[in-house]
N, C-alpha and C positions, 0 to 999 in steps of 0.2 A: 426334632420338634417336640412340643408338648401339647396335648389336647385331651379331651375327655375320654376316659377309658370306655365309656358307654358308646362311643363312636366306633369302637372296635368289637366290643362284646355287648350285645344288646342287654340293657338292664343293669349293667355294672355301674358303680359310682366311683368317684375319684378321678385322678388324672394318670396319664401315661407319658413318659418321655421315651422317645424311640428313635431309631436310626432311619435315615433316608438313603438307602444304598443305591449305588450305581456300579455296574460291572463292565469290565473290559475283557474281551476275548481276543487272544492272538491266534489267528488262523493263517495258514500259508497264503491264502487268497485275500487277506486284508484284516484290518482291525474292525471289530464290531463292539459297540457299546450297547448295553441293555439299560434303557432309560437314561435320563440326563440330569435327574435331580432338581434341586432348587435353583431359581434364578439368582445369580451372584449378587444382584442389588439387595436381596433380602438380608444380606449380612449387615447392612447399615440402615435400611429403610423398609419397614414392614408394611408400609402403605400399599405396596404392590398387591398385597393379599386382598384388598378391598373389603368386602363384608366378612371375610374370614380372619381379618386382623383382629386379634383378641381371642377368639375361639382357638386359633392356632398360634402358638408362639414358636418362632424360629430361633434356633441356636447355631447359626452359621457363623464361623469365625470372621471377625470384622477386619482382620489383617489381610484379607484377600486370598487366604490359603485354603479355604474350606470348600469352595465350589468344586464341581466335578472336573472342570478344565484345569484348575489349579492343582488338584490332587494328581491328575494324570501327568502334568508337567513335572511335578516333584518326583514322580516315579519314572521319568525319562521318556514320556510319550508326548507327542504333539497332537493336541485335540483336532487341529486342522487336518491331520492325516487319518483321522477315523473315517472309514469308508461308509459304514452303515450304523444307524442307531435303531435298534428294535425298540419300539415304543409299546410298553405293556398296555398303557391307556393314557388318556390325555389330561388327567388331573394335574394340577399345578406343581405338585411335588415330584412329578415324574417327567415333565417336559420343560420346566422353567429353565433348565440349563442348556436347552437346544441352541441357544444363542452362542454357546461356546464350541459348537460343532458345525462350523459354517459350510463345510464341504461334504457332509455326510448325506447319504440317502436315507430317508425314513422308511422303515418297514412297519406298517400299521394295518390293522384289520380295517377293511373297507367300511364296515358298520360303525366302527369307532370314529373314523374320519368323517363320515356322514353326520355323526352326532355332534360334531365340534361346535356347531352354531345353535345347539339346543338352547332356547331362551332361558329355561329354568336353570340349566347348568351354568350358563354364563352369568346370569343374575346372582347366583349363589356364590360365585367366585371359584367354583370347582374347576371350570374351564376358563382360562384367560386367553382370548384371541391373540393378545400381544406375545404370549409365549409360544403359540402354535403356528400361526400363519407367518412364517419368516422366509418363505420362498424356497425351502429345501426341495430337492428332487424327492420323489416319493414312490414307493411301491405299495400299492393297496392290495391286500390279500384277503382271501375268504376261507377261513378254516386253517387247518394245520399247514405249515409250509417249511420245507427244508431249505435253509438259507444257502448252503453251498452245494447241495446235492449229494453230500457224503454222509449224512446222518449225524454230523458233529454238532450242529446248532439248528434246532428245530423249534419253530413257533407252534404252540399248542393253544387252540381256542379254549378259553376258560371264561366265557362271558357270564354276565349276571351282575357283577359289581358295576360294570358299565356295559354299554351296548356291544362293544367289541374288545373286551379285555382279552389279553393273551399272556400266557406264561412261556417260558423258554427252557427247553431241555438242552443241556450241554454235555456231550460225551467226551471225556478226556482219558488219557492214559491212567490217571489216578482214580477214575471212576465216573459215574454219571450223576449229574446234578440237575435239579429243576429249580429255576428261579421262579417262584410262585407269583411274584407281584402281589397285587392286592386281592386276588381271589382267595388268598389264604394269609391274612394279616399276621397271625400268631400261631404257634404250635397248638394252642387251645382251640383255634378255629377248626383245625383238622381233627384233633383228638375228640373234642366234645361236639363237633358240628355246631359250635356256638357262633352264630353269624352276627354281623353288624346290623343296625336297625334300618339301613338304607341300601339302595341298589336298584337297578332297573328291573331285576327279576329275581325274587327269592328262590324260585324253583331252579333257575339256571345257576344261581350261586351254589346251591346244594350239589348240583351235577358237577360243577367245577371243583368244589372241595373234594368230592369223592373221586374225581379223576386224579387229583393229587395223591390221594390215598392209594390208588392203583399204581401210580408211578413209583411210590415208595415201596409197595409190596413187590415190585419188580426189581428192586435194588437201588433205586435212585435216592440220593440224599436231597431232601427238600430244603430250600433256602426261603424262609418265610418273608413276607413283604416288609414288616416293620417290627420284628420280634427283638426286644432289647436283650433278653437273656441269651438268645442264640447269638446275637451279634457280639455280646461280651465274650462268649466262648470262642467265637471266630477270631476276635482281637487277641485273645490270649494264646490260642493254639493254631491259628491259621485255618484256612478252608480245607477240610479233609473229608473224604468220603466217609459216610456213616455218622457224621457229626449231628 
């Protein structure tokens, strides 16, 4: 997508074109997606964005190959066999693709789910009930949560951006990664503590960003929410510890 840089870094001018990543984790006990990305209809009709149509410009491939479900199928996975989707938060660019994961159980912070009907968030277009309330089975959690009980995939409460934002720590043989989600949009968010101009709690946002710094200091590689420079490097070199 493309939108105002000032939405990521308060006070900045100009625009930023950035990735909207989705992750798939293969675990012996099942497939887990982290977020679901954009709704596939946005490839041909931006009207689904409502009041955000214009401020946000979507660059989803119109041949039907750019949505999360399509990308997974190209990689040899069936989205219908994804067992769980860990939702970092309920903004439209993180849950629009839930329609492509019909059999998954959602893992979401209870505070985030409770906020899904917030009138201001719905009116702004940030939360789209048509993306969210699709009848999925759901696990509502409160705070950190070990998905499989073995420390391999752990939800980390990093609220402040939204009422119940969470990040995800993934431990692999290649190293430990933390998928920051939108608590840490860009590398600059972490390094400079340069926050966006909005969120439900600036104080909690700072706590969340600093928690990501602690994870990094302990050896984790951070994957920022929408950092185009990092994503370009991942595209060239792959996802590697220390990137």
